[in-house]
matplotlib code that plots the C-alpha trace (Angstrom):
import matplotlib.pyplot as plt

x = [85.1, 85.7, 83.7, 85.2, 84.2, 85.5, 86.3, 85.8, 87.4, 91.0, 90.6, 89.9, 91.1, 91.3, 87.8, 85.2, 83.7, 79.9, 81.8, 83.4, 80.8, 80.3, 84.5, 83.9, 81.4, 83.7, 86.0, 83.5, 82.7, 79.3, 79.9, 81.5, 82.5, 83.4, 84.6, 82.0, 78.9, 77.8, 78.7, 76.3, 72.2, 71.5, 69.1, 71.8, 74.0, 72.1, 70.7, 74.3, 74.3, 71.0, 72.0, 75.4, 74.2, 76.3, 75.7, 76.8, 78.7, 80.5, 80.5, 81.3, 79.3, 80.8, 84.0, 83.0, 85.1, 88.0, 89.9, 90.4, 91.7, 88.9, 89.2, 85.6, 82.9, 82.5, 85.4, 84.8, 83.5, 81.1, 80.3, 77.7, 75.4, 77.5, 78.0, 74.3, 73.7, 76.0, 74.7, 71.3, 72.7, 74.3, 71.2, 68.8, 71.6, 72.1, 68.6, 68.4, 71.3, 70.7, 73.9, 73.9, 77.1, 78.7, 82.2, 82.1, 85.4, 86.2, 88.4, 91.8, 93.5, 92.4, 92.2, 91.3, 91.2, 89.0, 86.7, 87.0, 86.5, 83.3, 82.1, 83.0, 81.1, 77.8, 77.8, 78.2, 75.7, 73.3, 74.2, 73.9, 70.0, 68.9, 70.9, 69.4, 65.9, 67.2, 69.4, 72.9, 76.1, 78.6, 82.0, 85.1, 88.5, 92.2, 94.0, 97.6, 99.5, 102.0, 98.4, 96.6, 98.7, 97.3, 94.2, 92.7, 92.5, 95.6, 95.6, 93.3, 92.4, 91.6, 89.0, 87.6, 87.9, 85.8, 83.0, 83.0, 83.1, 79.3, 78.2, 75.9, 75.3, 75.4, 78.9, 81.5, 85.2, 86.4, 89.8, 92.3, 95.7, 97.4, 96.7, 97.6, 100.5, 102.0, 101.6, 101.3, 102.3, 101.8, 98.4, 98.2, 97.4, 95.5, 93.3, 93.3, 92.6, 89.6, 87.9, 86.2, 83.1, 81.9, 82.9, 85.1, 82.1, 84.4, 88.3, 90.5, 93.2, 96.1, 100.1, 102.5, 104.4, 103.2, 99.5, 99.4, 97.9, 97.6, 100.1, 102.8, 105.1, 105.9, 102.4, 101.4, 98.3, 98.0, 98.8, 96.0, 93.3, 93.5, 93.7, 90.8, 88.6, 89.5, 88.1, 84.7, 84.5, 81.0, 81.8, 83.0, 86.9, 87.4, 89.7, 90.9, 94.4, 95.9, 96.8, 100.1, 98.6, 95.6, 93.2, 91.8, 95.5, 96.6, 93.2, 95.4, 95.7, 91.4, 91.3, 94.1, 92.6, 89.4, 90.7, 92.2, 89.3, 87.1, 89.4]
y = [81.4, 85.1, 87.5, 90.0, 93.6, 96.2, 99.0, 101.4, 104.6, 102.7, 99.9, 100.4, 103.9, 104.0, 103.6, 106.8, 106.0, 104.8, 102.0, 100.6, 98.6, 96.8, 96.3, 94.9, 92.7, 91.2, 90.4, 88.3, 91.1, 90.6, 93.2, 96.7, 99.9, 103.6, 106.6, 108.9, 108.8, 112.2, 113.4, 111.2, 110.9, 108.3, 106.2, 106.5, 104.3, 102.3, 101.1, 100.0, 98.1, 96.5, 96.2, 94.5, 92.3, 93.8, 94.8, 97.6, 97.3, 100.0, 104.1, 107.2, 110.0, 113.0, 114.7, 117.9, 119.9, 117.3, 119.8, 122.3, 119.7, 118.1, 114.3, 114.1, 115.8, 113.6, 115.0, 118.3, 120.9, 123.5, 121.3, 119.5, 121.1, 120.2, 116.4, 115.9, 117.2, 114.7, 111.7, 112.7, 112.8, 109.7, 107.7, 108.8, 107.9, 104.2, 103.8, 103.8, 101.4, 99.4, 99.7, 98.9, 99.8, 103.7, 104.7, 108.0, 109.4, 111.0, 114.0, 115.5, 116.2, 120.0, 121.1, 119.9, 116.5, 115.7, 117.9, 116.4, 113.0, 114.2, 115.5, 112.4, 110.3, 112.5, 112.7, 108.5, 108.0, 110.6, 108.7, 105.4, 106.7, 107.4, 104.5, 102.0, 101.8, 101.2, 98.4, 100.3, 99.9, 102.8, 101.5, 104.1, 103.1, 103.5, 105.3, 105.5, 108.8, 108.3, 108.3, 110.6, 113.0, 114.0, 111.8, 111.1, 107.3, 105.6, 102.3, 99.6, 99.8, 103.5, 102.4, 99.8, 102.1, 104.8, 102.4, 101.0, 104.2, 105.1, 101.2, 101.3, 98.1, 99.3, 101.0, 98.9, 98.9, 98.8, 96.7, 97.7, 95.8, 98.0, 100.4, 98.7, 97.1, 100.6, 101.7, 98.2, 94.9, 92.2, 91.3, 88.1, 88.8, 91.5, 89.1, 87.0, 89.4, 91.8, 89.7, 87.3, 88.7, 90.6, 93.8, 94.2, 94.6, 94.8, 94.2, 96.1, 94.8, 96.1, 95.4, 97.1, 99.6, 101.0, 100.4, 98.0, 94.1, 92.9, 90.0, 92.5, 93.7, 92.3, 91.1, 87.5, 87.4, 83.4, 83.3, 86.3, 85.6, 81.9, 84.3, 85.6, 82.6, 80.9, 83.5, 82.8, 86.4, 87.0, 90.5, 91.4, 91.9, 95.4, 95.6, 98.9, 99.5, 101.4, 98.7, 99.3, 98.7, 97.4, 96.0, 92.8, 91.6, 92.6, 90.5, 86.8, 86.4, 86.7, 84.0, 81.9, 82.1, 81.2, 78.6, 77.1, 77.7, 76.1, 73.0]
z = [108.8, 109.4, 107.5, 105.8, 104.8, 102.4, 103.7, 100.1, 101.8, 101.1, 98.5, 94.9, 94.8, 91.1, 90.9, 92.0, 95.2, 94.1, 91.1, 94.6, 95.2, 92.3, 92.7, 96.0, 95.1, 92.5, 94.3, 97.2, 99.7, 101.2, 103.1, 103.4, 105.4, 105.0, 106.6, 105.9, 104.0, 103.9, 100.5, 98.8, 99.2, 101.6, 99.2, 96.8, 98.5, 100.0, 96.3, 95.8, 98.8, 97.4, 93.8, 94.2, 97.4, 100.1, 103.6, 105.1, 108.8, 109.5, 109.2, 111.2, 112.8, 111.5, 112.7, 112.2, 109.7, 109.1, 106.4, 109.5, 111.7, 113.5, 114.3, 116.2, 118.2, 121.5, 124.1, 123.1, 125.3, 123.7, 120.9, 122.3, 120.3, 117.0, 118.2, 118.4, 115.4, 113.6, 115.7, 114.5, 110.8, 111.3, 112.9, 110.0, 107.3, 109.3, 109.4, 105.4, 105.1, 107.3, 108.8, 113.3, 113.8, 114.0, 114.6, 117.3, 117.0, 120.2, 118.9, 119.5, 123.4, 124.8, 128.1, 131.4, 131.1, 133.4, 132.0, 128.7, 129.6, 131.5, 128.3, 126.3, 129.1, 128.9, 124.9, 124.4, 127.4, 125.3, 121.8, 123.3, 124.3, 120.9, 119.3, 121.3, 120.2, 116.8, 117.3, 116.8, 118.5, 119.3, 118.6, 120.2, 118.7, 120.2, 116.9, 117.2, 117.1, 114.6, 111.7, 114.0, 116.4, 119.8, 119.3, 122.8, 122.6, 121.6, 123.8, 123.9, 127.4, 126.7, 124.4, 126.9, 129.7, 127.8, 126.7, 130.4, 131.7, 129.8, 131.1, 127.8, 126.5, 123.4, 123.4, 122.3, 120.9, 117.8, 117.0, 115.0, 114.7, 112.7, 115.0, 118.3, 117.2, 116.4, 119.5, 122.1, 119.7, 121.7, 119.7, 120.3, 123.9, 123.2, 120.8, 124.2, 126.3, 124.5, 122.1, 124.7, 126.2, 123.4, 124.1, 121.1, 118.0, 114.9, 114.1, 111.5, 109.8, 107.7, 107.4, 109.3, 109.2, 105.8, 106.5, 103.3, 102.5, 105.7, 104.4, 104.0, 106.8, 110.4, 111.2, 111.2, 109.4, 108.8, 112.6, 114.0, 111.6, 113.4, 116.9, 115.9, 114.8, 117.9, 120.5, 118.7, 117.4, 115.6, 114.0, 110.7, 109.8, 108.2, 105.5, 105.9, 104.4, 101.4, 98.2, 96.8, 93.4, 92.2, 95.0, 93.7, 92.5, 96.2, 97.5, 96.9, 100.5, 101.1, 98.4, 100.0, 103.7, 101.8, 100.1, 103.1, 105.3, 102.9, 102.7]

ax = plt.figure().add_subplot(projection="3d")
ax.plot(x, y, z, "-o")
ax.set_aspect("equal")
plt.show()
């Protein structure tokens, strides 16, 4: 059976963030992910995880100044010191939270592409060396240009190429089916191409085109989940979508999947 993680940055938006842990546990989740933890003390978040029997499976390294438009530091020449500081901060949080996956955002395209990609590879190689002794994987994600114009990676193969260019076994790929459908489509073949072999460590789902419940819109969720199961994928599937209304009511698709899988 697929293991699902509730993305607390997206789900339960009607609740204060710290109350979302309890809500996820009440809906049967045993794992969570979110974007950025840095507005809270790591030990406070760890207590929420412990109190509700949850596992933290993913969060992001700080992307820089989000409100000012920064979308990652890893591929920004001249910002190497800021990137290293952000990685050290994320590793410290990961240690407290028991999290073994960090999403490293690349940043937007800027300047000379060759220099930018060289900076990206060098920064990722350094970060991978810091993370490896802690048993932590660094994940790279392709993000569609409609949601994030100008982001360095927009196609799945670009994320895989970037990971392979580093050559570190703990640099892997985060495959978001929403972003993939918007940019490339052909999700069945993308899953069959990329899931075998273990390079994809985490999958995320949402409906297309509105990024709402994954059973709404143009995707065949039942078919896609069957493809993920058939691949032998061992990671988590993150529910990173914006609920149309009450989150718990909108999880009817997940309750149906669990009932069918247990029958």
